[in-house]
N, C-alpha and C positions, 0 to 999 in steps of 0.2 A: 893234598890235604882233604876242613869242617866248619781246660778240661782235657788231660793227656789221653790220647788214643793209643792203646796198647795192642792194636791189631797187629798181626805178624810183621816183624821188621824185615820184610823181604820184598823183592820186586826189582824194578829197573829205575832208570832216571828219567823216564818219559815226562813225568809231571814237571820236573825241574826245567826241562827243555821247553815245554809249553809255557811255563811261567815266564821264562826269559823272553819268549817271543811275543808275549802279550804287551800291547801298548798301554799308555797311561789310561787309567780308569776314570771316567767322568760320570757324575751323577747329576742329572737335572734337579733343580730345587724341588720339584713336585715328587721326585722319586726318593729323596733322601730319608724321608720318615721311615721307610721300610727297613732301613739299616739299624733301627733301634727297636728294643723290645722291653718296655718297662723301665723301672728305676732300680738303682742299687745304692747303698750307703757305704761310705768309706771315710773313716777319720773325720766324721762330722760333715762331710760333703755328700750331696745326693747327685748322682750322675746317671746318664742314660746308658743302659746296658746294650751291648752289641747284639743284634739279632743274627746269630750264627746260622740260622736256617737259610739266610740269603747269601751267605759267604761261601765262595768256592771252597770245597774241602781241602784243596792244596794249601790254603792259607791258615788252616786251623792248627793249633798247637798239637804236636804229635811226636812220638818217639820213633827214631829212625836209626838204621845202621850208619856209622860214620867212621871212616878210617883216617886217622890224623896222628901226626907226631907232636901236636900241641898238647900241653899238660891238661889233665882233667880240670874242669872248671873254666877253661878259656872260652871266651865268646868269639865266634867267627861269623862274619857277615859276608854273604855272597851277594854282591849288589846286582849282578846281572840277572840272577834268578829270584831275587827278592826274598831271601831266606836268612834268618839268624839262627845260629846253632850254639847251644851250650854243651860242651863236650862232657860226656859221662864216661864211666868205666866200661870195660868189655866192648869196645868199639861201637858204642852207641852215643847218640846225642838227642837232646830235646830241640826240636825245630819249631820256629815261629815264622809266620809270614810277616813281612815288613814292607814299608814304603821307604824309598831311598832318595838321594839327591837327583834333581833334574839334570839334564845335560848341561855341562859347564859348572855344576856345583858339587859334583861327587868328589870324594877324596878317598885315598887308600893308604894303608899302612898300619902301624901298631900304636896302641895307646893303652891307657888303663883307667879304670874307674877310681877317681880320687875324691869324688864327692857324690852324695846321693841326697835326693829331696823328695818328701811326700807333699803332694799338691804344690808343686813349685811355682814361684812367681816367674814372670817372663819380661825381659827388657830386650826388644829387638836390637841386634847389632847395628852399628853405624852404616855398614854397607847395605843392609836391608832397608834401613830408613831412607837411604838415598834412592833406592828403587821404588819404595812404597811409602812416601812421606805422610800418607794418611794413617799409618799405623799408630796405635798408642805408644807412648814412650815407656809405659810400665803397665803390667797387668798383674794383679794379685792372683795367687793360686785359687783355683776353683773350677767348676765344671765347664766354663766357657773359655778357660785358658788353653791355648793351642798345645801346651806341653802335656796336658792330661794329668792323671793322678800321680805319676811318678816321673822322675828324671834321673838318669845316671850320667854324670858329667865326665867327659873324656879328657884326660891330660896326657901330655907327652913331655918327658924330662922336666916334670914339675910345673909345666905351663899349661894353662887351659887352652885347648884347641878351639874352643867355641862350638864344638859338636857335642851332641847328646844322644843318648838312647832315651826315647820318651814316648808318651802316649799320644793320642790324637783325638780330635773331635770330628774327624772325617774318616770313618771306617772304610768308606769306598776307595780311599787312597792307598790302602794296603795292597801290595802287589804292583804298585806303579812307581815311576820316577816322578816324585811329587814335591819333595822338600828342597830346602836350601842347603842340604848336606847332612842334616841330622837323620837318624834312623827312627822312623815312626813305627809304633806298634798299637794293636788294639788295647784299649784301657785294661781289659782283663789280663792281657798278656804281659804288659809292662809291670803290673802289680805282681804277677808271678815271677817275672825276671828279677825284679827288685829284691825279692826274698832270697833268690838264689845267688846273687852276686854281691859279695862283701866289697868294701873298699879295697883297692889293690887288684881287683879282677883284671886279668889281661884281656885285651880286645884286639882282634885282628880284622881289618876291613879289606876285602879282596875284590878285584874286578869279578872274579868267579872262582869257584873251587873246581878241582879236577874231577872229571866224570867218574874216575875210579874211586873217589873218596866216599861216595854216598850211594846207598841202595835205598830208594824211596819206598815207603810203605803206603803211599797215598792211594786211596780207593775212591771211586766215584759212584 
């Protein structure tokens, strides 16, 4: 199997391999401010913009070659290498860097987007509250909400899986195994993905994609 950079869609898969080898990204509190650059407004909410000048280029949104039998418009997540692909025509895909589930929390398989929300509210699931009883039982949507500006809710056979594609307030966690199973994205990227994925969009979450599936155009 599978700000846009349109630099040539050629190259190897070295960046994907390096991404998979990278361990969890940690940011000391004193270093976190550098991940933000100014403010942006969206649907009446003001949130901190991601400072992409400090983000490794491999995690930036970009067009890549991608060879897949999945239909155009399908979302494919490569959890090992921390990439999400939206399959385009002509053997191309739009690739995003993502954060994925920590060891023991990852999941794999097919689902579809059956619900979407702008500035979603958040209620931690019961199993998360058992692990972290200090969490709030409910958070209204807003810039401090861990789901960020958008959430795409994943269902299987009409049932909510409990997993989402959503934003994050921790941009340093992109490229890491950091969540309880959901797929995290930069706020700017999840806003972009939201516009591209109507309800009914197919989603395939894999341990990894085959090396022959993608030719990476990442440059450093």
